[in-house]
Gaussian input, Z-matrix of N, CA and C with variables (Angstrom, degrees):
# hf/3-21g

backbone

0 1
 N
 C     1     B1
 C     2     B2     1     A1
 N     3     B3     2     A2     1     D1
 C     4     B4     3     A3     2     D2
 C     5     B5     4     A4     3     D3
 N     6     B6     5     A5     4     D4
 C     7     B7     6     A6     5     D5
 C     8     B8     7     A7     6     D6
 N     9     B9     8     A8     7     D7
 C    10    B10     9     A9     8     D8
 C    11    B11    10    A10     9     D9
 N    12    B12    11    A11    10    D10
 C    13    B13    12    A12    11    D11
 C    14    B14    13    A13    12    D12
 N    15    B15    14    A14    13    D13
 C    16    B16    15    A15    14    D14
 C    17    B17    16    A16    15    D15
 N    18    B18    17    A17    16    D16
 C    19    B19    18    A18    17    D17
 C    20    B20    19    A19    18    D18
 N    21    B21    20    A20    19    D19
 C    22    B22    21    A21    20    D20
 C    23    B23    22    A22    21    D21
 N    24    B24    23    A23    22    D22
 C    25    B25    24    A24    23    D23
 C    26    B26    25    A25    24    D24
 N    27    B27    26    A26    25    D25
 C    28    B28    27    A27    26    D26
 C    29    B29    28    A28    27    D27
 N    30    B30    29    A29    28    D28
 C    31    B31    30    A30    29    D29
 C    32    B32    31    A31    30    D30
 N    33    B33    32    A32    31    D31
 C    34    B34    33    A33    32    D32
 C    35    B35    34    A34    33    D33
 N    36    B36    35    A35    34    D34
 C    37    B37    36    A36    35    D35
 C    38    B38    37    A37    36    D36
 N    39    B39    38    A38    37    D37
 C    40    B40    39    A39    38    D38
 C    41    B41    40    A40    39    D39
 N    42    B42    41    A41    40    D40
 C    43    B43    42    A42    41    D41
 C    44    B44    43    A43    42    D42
 N    45    B45    44    A44    43    D43
 C    46    B46    45    A45    44    D44
 C    47    B47    46    A46    45    D45
 N    48    B48    47    A47    46    D46
 C    49    B49    48    A48    47    D47
 C    50    B50    49    A49    48    D48
 N    51    B51    50    A50    49    D49
 C    52    B52    51    A51    50    D50
 C    53    B53    52    A52    51    D51
 N    54    B54    53    A53    52    D52
 C    55    B55    54    A54    53    D53
 C    56    B56    55    A55    54    D54
 N    57    B57    56    A56    55    D55
 C    58    B58    57    A57    56    D56
 C    59    B59    58    A58    57    D57
 N    60    B60    59    A59    58    D58
 C    61    B61    60    A60    59    D59
 C    62    B62    61    A61    60    D60
 N    63    B63    62    A62    61    D61
 C    64    B64    63    A63    62    D62
 C    65    B65    64    A64    63    D63
 N    66    B66    65    A65    64    D64
 C    67    B67    66    A66    65    D65
 C    68    B68    67    A67    66    D66
 N    69    B69    68    A68    67    D67
 C    70    B70    69    A69    68    D68
 C    71    B71    70    A70    69    D69
 N    72    B72    71    A71    70    D70
 C    73    B73    72    A72    71    D71
 C    74    B74    73    A73    72    D72
 N    75    B75    74    A74    73    D73
 C    76    B76    75    A75    74    D74
 C    77    B77    76    A76    75    D75
 N    78    B78    77    A77    76    D76
 C    79    B79    78    A78    77    D77
 C    80    B80    79    A79    78    D78
 N    81    B81    80    A80    79    D79
 C    82    B82    81    A81    80    D80
 C    83    B83    82    A82    81    D81
 N    84    B84    83    A83    82    D82
 C    85    B85    84    A84    83    D83
 C    86    B86    85    A85    84    D84
 N    87    B87    86    A86    85    D85
 C    88    B88    87    A87    86    D86
 C    89    B89    88    A88    87    D87
 N    90    B90    89    A89    88    D88
 C    91    B91    90    A90    89    D89
 C    92    B92    91    A91    90    D90
 N    93    B93    92    A92    91    D91
 C    94    B94    93    A93    92    D92
 C    95    B95    94    A94    93    D93
 N    96    B96    95    A95    94    D94
 C    97    B97    96    A96    95    D95
 C    98    B98    97    A97    96    D96
 N    99    B99    98    A98    97    D97
 C   100   B100    99    A99    98    D98
 C   101   B101   100   A100    99    D99
 N   102   B102   101   A101   100   D100
 C   103   B103   102   A102   101   D101
 C   104   B104   103   A103   102   D102
 N   105   B105   104   A104   103   D103
 C   106   B106   105   A105   104   D104
 C   107   B107   106   A106   105   D105
 N   108   B108   107   A107   106   D106
 C   109   B109   108   A108   107   D107
 C   110   B110   109   A109   108   D108
 N   111   B111   110   A110   109   D109
 C   112   B112   111   A111   110   D110
 C   113   B113   112   A112   111   D111
 N   114   B114   113   A113   112   D112
 C   115   B115   114   A114   113   D113
 C   116   B116   115   A115   114   D114
 N   117   B117   116   A116   115   D115
 C   118   B118   117   A117   116   D116
 C   119   B119   118   A118   117   D117
 N   120   B120   119   A119   118   D118
 C   121   B121   120   A120   119   D119
 C   122   B122   121   A121   120   D120
 N   123   B123   122   A122   121   D121
 C   124   B124   123   A123   122   D122
 C   125   B125   124   A124   123   D123
 N   126   B126   125   A125   124   D124
 C   127   B127   126   A126   125   D125
 C   128   B128   127   A127   126   D126
 N   129   B129   128   A128   127   D127
 C   130   B130   129   A129   128   D128
 C   131   B131   130   A130   129   D129
 N   132   B132   131   A131   130   D130
 C   133   B133   132   A132   131   D131
 C   134   B134   133   A133   132   D132
 N   135   B135   134   A134   133   D133
 C   136   B136   135   A135   134   D134
 C   137   B137   136   A136   135   D135
 N   138   B138   137   A137   136   D136
 C   139   B139   138   A138   137   D137
 C   140   B140   139   A139   138   D138
 N   141   B141   140   A140   139   D139
 C   142   B142   141   A141   140   D140
 C   143   B143   142   A142   141   D141
 N   144   B144   143   A143   142   D142
 C   145   B145   144   A144   143   D143
 C   146   B146   145   A145   144   D144
 N   147   B147   146   A146   145   D145
 C   148   B148   147   A147   146   D146
 C   149   B149   148   A148   147   D147
 N   150   B150   149   A149   148   D148
 C   151   B151   150   A150   149   D149
 C   152   B152   151   A151   150   D150
 N   153   B153   152   A152   151   D151
 C   154   B154   153   A153   152   D152
 C   155   B155   154   A154   153   D153
 N   156   B156   155   A155   154   D154
 C   157   B157   156   A156   155   D155
 C   158   B158   157   A157   156   D156
 N   159   B159   158   A158   157   D157
 C   160   B160   159   A159   158   D158
 C   161   B161   160   A160   159   D159
 N   162   B162   161   A161   160   D160
 C   163   B163   162   A162   161   D161
 C   164   B164   163   A163   162   D162
 N   165   B165   164   A164   163   D163
 C   166   B166   165   A165   164   D164
 C   167   B167   166   A166   165   D165
 N   168   B168   167   A167   166   D166
 C   169   B169   168   A168   167   D167
 C   170   B170   169   A169   168   D168
 N   171   B171   170   A170   169   D169
 C   172   B172   171   A171   170   D170
 C   173   B173   172   A172   171   D171
 N   174   B174   173   A173   172   D172
 C   175   B175   174   A174   173   D173
 C   176   B176   175   A175   174   D174
 N   177   B177   176   A176   175   D175
 C   178   B178   177   A177   176   D176
 C   179   B179   178   A178   177   D177
 N   180   B180   179   A179   178   D178
 C   181   B181   180   A180   179   D179
 C   182   B182   181   A181   180   D180
 N   183   B183   182   A182   181   D181
 C   184   B184   183   A183   182   D182
 C   185   B185   184   A184   183   D183
 N   186   B186   185   A185   184   D184
 C   187   B187   186   A186   185   D185
 C   188   B188   187   A187   186   D186
 N   189   B189   188   A188   187   D187
 C   190   B190   189   A189   188   D188
 C   191   B191   190   A190   189   D189
 N   192   B192   191   A191   190   D190
 C   193   B193   192   A192   191   D191
 C   194   B194   193   A193   192   D192
 N   195   B195   194   A194   193   D193
 C   196   B196   195   A195   194   D194
 C   197   B197   196   A196   195   D195
 N   198   B198   197   A197   196   D196
 C   199   B199   198   A198   197   D197
 C   200   B200   199   A199   198   D198
 N   201   B201   200   A200   199   D199
 C   202   B202   201   A201   200   D200
 C   203   B203   202   A202   201   D201

   B1=1.4522
   B2=1.5237
   B3=1.3248
   B4=1.4556
   B5=1.5155
   B6=1.3408
   B7=1.4557
   B8=1.5252
   B9=1.3137
   B10=1.4634
   B11=1.5241
   B12=1.3282
   B13=1.4624
   B14=1.5277
   B15=1.3225
   B16=1.4703
   B17=1.5259
   B18=1.3254
   B19=1.4623
   B20=1.5232
   B21=1.3117
   B22=1.4657
   B23=1.5282
   B24=1.3261
   B25=1.4705
   B26=1.5250
   B27=1.3329
   B28=1.4655
   B29=1.5219
   B30=1.3306
   B31=1.4664
   B32=1.5124
   B33=1.3297
   B34=1.4659
   B35=1.5243
   B36=1.3296
   B37=1.4669
   B38=1.5240
   B39=1.3184
   B40=1.4679
   B41=1.5202
   B42=1.3138
   B43=1.4655
   B44=1.5280
   B45=1.3263
   B46=1.4668
   B47=1.5259
   B48=1.3444
   B49=1.4583
   B50=1.5302
   B51=1.3042
   B52=1.4660
   B53=1.5290
   B54=1.3348
   B55=1.4614
   B56=1.5239
   B57=1.3205
   B58=1.4742
   B59=1.5349
   B60=1.3256
   B61=1.4677
   B62=1.5259
   B63=1.3164
   B64=1.4659
   B65=1.5244
   B66=1.3212
   B67=1.4619
   B68=1.5179
   B69=1.3285
   B70=1.4641
   B71=1.5256
   B72=1.3323
   B73=1.4670
   B74=1.5229
   B75=1.3272
   B76=1.4628
   B77=1.5279
   B78=1.3258
   B79=1.4656
   B80=1.5196
   B81=1.3252
   B82=1.4598
   B83=1.5218
   B84=1.3235
   B85=1.4676
   B86=1.5221
   B87=1.3158
   B88=1.4670
   B89=1.5219
   B90=1.3284
   B91=1.4611
   B92=1.5244
   B93=1.3288
   B94=1.4657
   B95=1.5295
   B96=1.3254
   B97=1.4673
   B98=1.5142
   B99=1.3124
   B100=1.4600
   B101=1.5209
   B102=1.3172
   B103=1.4615
   B104=1.5289
   B105=1.3213
   B106=1.4688
   B107=1.5285
   B108=1.3307
   B109=1.4664
   B110=1.5283
   B111=1.3240
   B112=1.4622
   B113=1.5216
   B114=1.3138
   B115=1.4594
   B116=1.5304
   B117=1.3157
   B118=1.4579
   B119=1.5225
   B120=1.3260
   B121=1.4658
   B122=1.5252
   B123=1.3302
   B124=1.4554
   B125=1.5190
   B126=1.3233
   B127=1.4613
   B128=1.5216
   B129=1.3265
   B130=1.4649
   B131=1.5235
   B132=1.2947
   B133=1.4668
   B134=1.5106
   B135=1.3038
   B136=1.4617
   B137=1.5205
   B138=1.3255
   B139=1.4503
   B140=1.5188
   B141=1.2964
   B142=1.4642
   B143=1.5224
   B144=1.2994
   B145=1.4528
   B146=1.5192
   B147=1.3194
   B148=1.4528
   B149=1.5074
   B150=1.3010
   B151=1.4534
   B152=1.5205
   B153=1.3083
   B154=1.4568
   B155=1.5154
   B156=1.3238
   B157=1.4478
   B158=1.5151
   B159=1.3177
   B160=1.4521
   B161=1.5120
   B162=1.3070
   B163=1.4566
   B164=1.5150
   B165=1.3038
   B166=1.4510
   B167=1.5127
   B168=1.3106
   B169=1.4601
   B170=1.5226
   B171=1.3211
   B172=1.4556
   B173=1.5161
   B174=1.3245
   B175=1.4623
   B176=1.5214
   B177=1.3262
   B178=1.4685
   B179=1.5264
   B180=1.2964
   B181=1.4590
   B182=1.5261
   B183=1.3042
   B184=1.4514
   B185=1.5278
   B186=1.3123
   B187=1.4521
   B188=1.5075
   B189=1.3189
   B190=1.4565
   B191=1.5107
   B192=1.2775
   B193=1.4595
   B194=1.5398
   B195=1.3125
   B196=1.4659
   B197=1.5304
   B198=1.2878
   B199=1.4731
   B200=1.5314
   B201=1.2502
   B202=1.4376
   B203=1.4524
   A1=110.43
   A2=115.75
   A3=119.43
   A4=112.72
   A5=116.27
   A6=119.29
   A7=111.10
   A8=117.00
   A9=120.28
   A10=109.92
   A11=117.28
   A12=120.80
   A13=111.09
   A14=116.83
   A15=120.48
   A16=110.55
   A17=117.17
   A18=120.48
   A19=111.19
   A20=116.76
   A21=120.55
   A22=111.14
   A23=116.46
   A24=120.54
   A25=110.83
   A26=117.12
   A27=120.24
   A28=110.35
   A29=117.39
   A30=120.53
   A31=112.27
   A32=116.45
   A33=119.84
   A34=110.52
   A35=116.96
   A36=120.00
   A37=111.82
   A38=117.07
   A39=120.06
   A40=110.63
   A41=117.44
   A42=119.02
   A43=111.99
   A44=117.78
   A45=118.76
   A46=111.77
   A47=117.02
   A48=119.52
   A49=112.72
   A50=118.75
   A51=120.74
   A52=109.72
   A53=116.10
   A54=122.11
   A55=108.56
   A56=116.54
   A57=118.39
   A58=113.00
   A59=117.12
   A60=119.66
   A61=110.14
   A62=117.64
   A63=121.18
   A64=110.43
   A65=117.67
   A66=121.36
   A67=111.92
   A68=116.35
   A69=120.49
   A70=109.65
   A71=116.57
   A72=120.65
   A73=110.64
   A74=117.26
   A75=120.73
   A76=110.59
   A77=117.66
   A78=120.48
   A79=110.81
   A80=116.95
   A81=120.47
   A82=110.82
   A83=116.98
   A84=120.65
   A85=111.38
   A86=117.71
   A87=120.75
   A88=111.15
   A89=117.86
   A90=118.92
   A91=111.36
   A92=118.27
   A93=120.14
   A94=111.19
   A95=116.36
   A96=119.47
   A97=112.22
   A98=116.43
   A99=120.00
   A100=112.68
   A101=116.50
   A102=119.97
   A103=111.21
   A104=117.50
   A105=120.45
   A106=110.83
   A107=116.63
   A108=120.59
   A109=110.77
   A110=116.46
   A111=120.54
   A112=111.08
   A113=116.71
   A114=120.99
   A115=111.19
   A116=117.89
   A117=121.38
   A118=111.53
   A119=117.16
   A120=120.56
   A121=111.17
   A122=117.54
   A123=120.68
   A124=111.43
   A125=117.45
   A126=119.76
   A127=111.12
   A128=117.09
   A129=121.77
   A130=111.72
   A131=118.12
   A132=122.21
   A133=107.75
   A134=117.00
   A135=120.24
   A136=113.15
   A137=116.90
   A138=120.14
   A139=109.06
   A140=115.83
   A141=119.47
   A142=107.73
   A143=115.77
   A144=120.31
   A145=109.50
   A146=116.03
   A147=120.87
   A148=108.28
   A149=115.81
   A150=119.67
   A151=106.85
   A152=115.59
   A153=121.36
   A154=108.66
   A155=115.77
   A156=120.43
   A157=109.49
   A158=116.59
   A159=120.38
   A160=111.47
   A161=114.70
   A162=121.90
   A163=108.53
   A164=116.09
   A165=121.23
   A166=109.54
   A167=116.43
   A168=121.96
   A169=106.97
   A170=115.04
   A171=120.54
   A172=107.57
   A173=116.23
   A174=119.58
   A175=109.56
   A176=117.19
   A177=119.66
   A178=110.91
   A179=115.48
   A180=120.50
   A181=111.80
   A182=116.89
   A183=121.15
   A184=109.14
   A185=116.11
   A186=121.16
   A187=109.31
   A188=115.28
   A189=119.85
   A190=109.69
   A191=114.68
   A192=118.24
   A193=106.99
   A194=115.51
   A195=118.25
   A196=109.21
   A197=114.32
   A198=119.72
   A199=107.52
   A200=117.02
   A201=116.61
   A202=116.18
   D1=-35.94
   D2=-179.81
   D3=-65.72
   D4=-36.52
   D5=-179.93
   D6=-68.61
   D7=-34.94
   D8=178.61
   D9=-69.12
   D10=-41.29
   D11=178.15
   D12=-65.62
   D13=-43.03
   D14=177.74
   D15=-63.09
   D16=-41.02
   D17=178.17
   D18=-63.02
   D19=-38.76
   D20=179.12
   D21=-64.72
   D22=-45.83
   D23=-178.68
   D24=-66.22
   D25=-46.18
   D26=179.52
   D27=-65.77
   D28=-38.09
   D29=177.58
   D30=-61.55
   D31=-40.56
   D32=177.63
   D33=-65.24
   D34=-44.61
   D35=179.81
   D36=-62.95
   D37=-45.20
   D38=-179.31
   D39=-66.50
   D40=-39.96
   D41=-178.62
   D42=-67.98
   D43=-32.37
   D44=178.28
   D45=-79.29
   D46=-31.13
   D47=-177.62
   D48=-88.19
   D49=-32.02
   D50=-174.75
   D51=-114.40
   D52=-88.65
   D53=-179.41
   D54=-146.82
   D55=153.78
   D56=177.97
   D57=-61.76
   D58=-36.78
   D59=-179.92
   D60=-65.53
   D61=-38.74
   D62=177.99
   D63=-65.63
   D64=-34.72
   D65=177.67
   D66=-66.41
   D67=-41.15
   D68=177.78
   D69=-65.30
   D70=-42.77
   D71=178.95
   D72=-62.77
   D73=-40.99
   D74=179.09
   D75=-64.94
   D76=-40.06
   D77=178.04
   D78=-61.86
   D79=-43.75
   D80=-178.51
   D81=-65.91
   D82=-45.68
   D83=-177.74
   D84=-64.48
   D85=-45.55
   D86=-177.35
   D87=-69.42
   D88=-42.00
   D89=-179.15
   D90=-68.24
   D91=-40.11
   D92=177.67
   D93=-66.61
   D94=-40.48
   D95=177.08
   D96=-61.91
   D97=-43.11
   D98=178.83
   D99=-67.03
   D100=-38.81
   D101=179.08
   D102=-68.76
   D103=-38.99
   D104=176.78
   D105=-65.55
   D106=-40.69
   D107=177.62
   D108=-61.99
   D109=-44.32
   D110=179.19
   D111=-64.46
   D112=-39.78
   D113=178.48
   D114=-61.95
   D115=-42.54
   D116=178.66
   D117=-66.35
   D118=-39.32
   D119=177.93
   D120=-65.34
   D121=-37.10
   D122=-179.77
   D123=-70.03
   D124=-32.67
   D125=177.88
   D126=-66.14
   D127=-35.59
   D128=-179.94
   D129=-84.92
   D130=-14.58
   D131=-173.93
   D132=104.38
   D133=132.15
   D134=-173.84
   D135=-70.65
   D136=-27.59
   D137=-177.11
   D138=-118.41
   D139=146.86
   D140=175.07
   D141=-74.57
   D142=124.27
   D143=-175.98
   D144=-110.88
   D145=139.88
   D146=174.06
   D147=-80.50
   D148=133.95
   D149=175.81
   D150=-109.04
   D151=109.83
   D152=-179.46
   D153=-104.60
   D154=130.88
   D155=178.22
   D156=-99.35
   D157=147.52
   D158=177.69
   D159=131.77
   D160=-175.56
   D161=178.99
   D162=-108.45
   D163=131.75
   D164=-177.61
   D165=-119.53
   D166=134.84
   D167=177.44
   D168=-109.56
   D169=120.97
   D170=-179.33
   D171=-111.20
   D172=119.55
   D173=-179.24
   D174=-77.47
   D175=145.78
   D176=-179.98
   D177=-67.51
   D178=143.09
   D179=-178.74
   D180=-89.36
   D181=-24.32
   D182=-178.26
   D183=-121.27
   D184=141.81
   D185=177.08
   D186=-112.93
   D187=142.29
   D188=177.69
   D189=-75.31
   D190=137.09
   D191=174.98
   D192=-90.29
   D193=133.25
   D194=-178.31
   D195=-86.84
   D196=124.18
   D197=178.15
   D198=-104.74
   D199=127.62
   D200=179.31
   D201=177.16

C-alpha cells in the first residue's frame, strides 16, 4: 500500500513539474517496483526469524483442577 501511495504522490509531483505523460510513467515504474519488492520480501518471509536448533521443554502454564 505504501508503494502505491508513494507512486501516486511522486506521479502528481512529476506531472505538475514536467509533463503529464512523465507523471504517469513515474507512477507505473514506482508502483511496479514497490510491488515487486514486496513480493520478493513475502517469498523470503516478512520478518527475520531466528532458527534455533535443539529440543525445548515448555512447562504448562495452566493446571487442571481435579473435580471428584
